[in-house]
N, C-alpha and C positions, 0 to 999 in steps of 0.2 A: 030369308037367310042375310037380307040387308042390302045384297048387290042389286042396284036399281038401275042402272046405266048399262046398255049393253048396244052394240051395232054389229051385224053381221056385213062382210064383204068379200070379193073373189082376193084370194092370196094373191095372185099374180099382180092386180092392180096395185097393191101394197109394196111388193117387191119391186115394182117398176118405179114407183114415185121418185119424185127428183131427189128428194132429201134421203130415201132410203137405198136407190138403185146400186151405189159405189160401195154400201157400207154391208157387205154379203153377212155379217155376224147379226146383222138384223133381220136377214131374210126369213119369211117364215115358209118350211119343209114344205112342201106340197107335190102331189102326184104330178098336178097341173095348173095352170093359169086359173083355171074355172072354179078350182077347190075353195070351197068357202070356208072363212076364219072369222073367229067373234074375239070382240073385244069387251071385257066385262068389269066394270067399276061402280065406284059407291059415291053415295053422299053420307051425308049424317045420319041417312037412314040406317047404315048398317050398324050402329051402336046399339041399339036396343035390342034386337035380335042376337048380337055377339054376347053383349053383357046376360041376357035372360039364357043363353047357351051354357055360359060359364057357369052361372049360378044353378041350372036346374039339370044338366046333364052328366052322365059318369064321366063323359071327357073334361069337365072343367076343370078339377085338380090338376089333370095333366098338361091342360093347357095353360093354366097358370105357371106351372112350374118350367115351361119352355122358357127360350131364349126369346123368342119372339112369340107371345100368344096369337096375336091376329094373324100372322102368316100361316100358323099350324091350321087355325080355324079355317082361313080359306082354302088351303090345300084340302082338308077333310071335306068340305062342303062341295068344292069341285071333283074331288074323288068321287062321292056319292052321287055327283050328278052324271059323271061319267059312266060311271057301273050302271047306271039306270039305261042309259040311251046308248052306249056300246061296250054290253056286256063283254067279257074276254070269250 
């Protein structure tokens, strides 16, 4: 899917970081400090899978019609991932 950078870390450590601690709106909601959180990012490696998805998937036309195709692509990819690892 092109998201080639990631890191896992304890949510509590993030929330207590000096630059985050006082900014409650940036805190990660978690049941305890040891709950793992993950940040996912991308490099230019994102573009090839994104363009391939736009051209070849049934969602491609919908994505191109949206106000932010890349945001919608990202949401769709992560929804599928979450459905796989944490189904309702």
